[in-house]
N, C-alpha and C positions, 0 to 999 in steps of 0.2 A: 496176666504183666505180658498181653500180647506187644509185640512191638519195641517192649523195654529196655531190649539188646542195643538199638538203634538211637535210642533218644540221648539225648546229657545230662549226664546230672547236675543239680545245681549245690555244691557242694557249701559253697557258702550262706544259701537258705538252710537247710541242714546242722551245720554249725553253730549256725545263730539260734535257731532253736533248742540245740543241744547245748548248748551254754546258758539260756534260760533257766534248763531244765536240772542242771549238771546234778544237781543231789539223786536225782532218782536214776539218772546216766549212768555215773561212778558206780552206784548201788548196786545198780542192776549188771553192769559188767563186771564189778570186783564186790560182789558182795562179802569175801572176807576179812575187808577194809575198814576203817576207820579215819574217822573226821580229825586232824592236828590242824587247828589253827586255819588258815586255808589253804591244806594241802589234805587230800583223800591217799592217805597211805597205805598198803594193800599187798599180796602177794604177789609175783609175775605168774599170771598163768600160765605162762608156757617153761619154766625151770622149779626146779623144787625147794621152794625157798621155805627155810624153816621159820624165820623168823620178819615181823613187818620189818621195813626201815627201808629198803635199800626200792620201793618201788611207789613213786607218789606224782599224784595229779593234783597241780593248781587248779585249783575252784575259782581262781577269777578266771584266768586266760587257756584253760584245756589245756597246755603246753601236761606233757608225762616224760618220764626216764625212769630206765633202772640203771640207779648207780652202779650198779657192781656187774649188769653182763653191759652197756652202751646202749641198750635197747633205747630210745626214744621216738616223739613225733610231739609235731607241734598244737593240733586240734583233736577233738570229740570222734574226729572219722577216721583218724589213723589209730588213734586208742581201739575204737571195736573193730578195725579190720584186725590188729596186732591181737588183740584177746580171742577173736573168732577164728583166727586166722584163714579169713578169707580178704578177697581184692578190695584196696578201697571202694570200690565204685558200687560190689553187692555191700558191702560194712555201709555205706553211705544209706542204700537204698530202706535196708532193715532198720535201721536205724530209722529214718525218718519215715518209716512204717510205726515202727514204736512209738513214737511222738505225734503223728496225725499229720506229718509233715506230707504235701505234695513234694515229693525227690526230682522231678523233672525240671528243666526249662521252660 
């Protein structure tokens, strides 16, 4: 990725691709979860959840939140950043690569 640090990331393109592949994305990021209707219910990977329930991802919009801790985000790039504890930019690039999508504008 020579020169990648100077290039603008296309968050919209990557989020759109992630939404088209949302089942695979959430299973990859939150493998201990399960589908419940239109939500993916999982453990919060950044705290010691004992039960599923408070951490959910909307499988239509990609919005996610943990209703116990207050952590939340509006898309799958922010979810990837939260789960991997990386920047939004780095998470976007990694997610794009996993989806076979060009991450840059």
